[in-house]
C-alpha positions, -999 to 999 in steps of 0.1 A, spaced: 742 -160 -858 779 -157 -854 798 -157 -821 832 -141 -817 852 -143 -785 858 -109 -770 869 -116 -734 871 -138 -703 854 -134 -669 880 -128 -642 856 -123 -612 820 -123 -603 806 -99 -577 775 -118 -564 760 -89 -544 762 -65 -574 755 -91 -602 786 -78 -620 812 -98 -639 848 -85 -642 858 -91 -678 892 -87 -694 888 -79 -731 910 -99 -754 896 -94 -789 873 -69 -807 851 -42 -792 821 -42 -769 795 -14 -767 762 -10 -748 734 -26 -768 757 -54 -781 744 -90 -777 768 -112 -757 769 -149 -748 787 -160 -716 796 -197 -716 816 -218 -692 815 -252 -675 782 -245 -658 773 -210 -672 754 -205 -704 733 -174 -710 728 -145 -735 720 -109 -728 723 -74 -742 751 -52 -728 736 -26 -705 758 -11 -678 795 -13 -685 822 4 -663 860 7 -661 874 18 -627 838 27 -616 834 51 -645 808 43 -673 824 36 -707 808 35 -741 834 11 -757 857 -16 -744 887 -26 -764 914 -54 -760 933 -50 -728 905 -32 -710 893 -47 -676 856 -39 -674 828 -44 -650 797 -57 -668 762 -61 -652 749 -96 -659 715 -113 -657 728 -146 -644 757 -159 -623 790 -158 -642 821 -177 -631 859 -171 -634 873 -184 -667 839 -182 -685 842 -170 -721 824 -139 -733 813 -140 -769 798 -112 -790 768 -124 -810 763 -108 -844 
């Protein structure tokens, strides 16, 4: 499996289990497999709920600041990889 960097976690909303992610490369769509890795974070999941300004989106592109529901605790500066 190949991993390609697509973004960076900017914030984690603990009570919502949502990571704020700034997209830097490529595209991300619901159903894509991602890997979030940082100093203490390391988990994979499929993209489910993805929003921008509280509105559901079907694709995220470079420059987009999205909210992404995550299955584990993500931390600021964690790297988001797309797994293909």
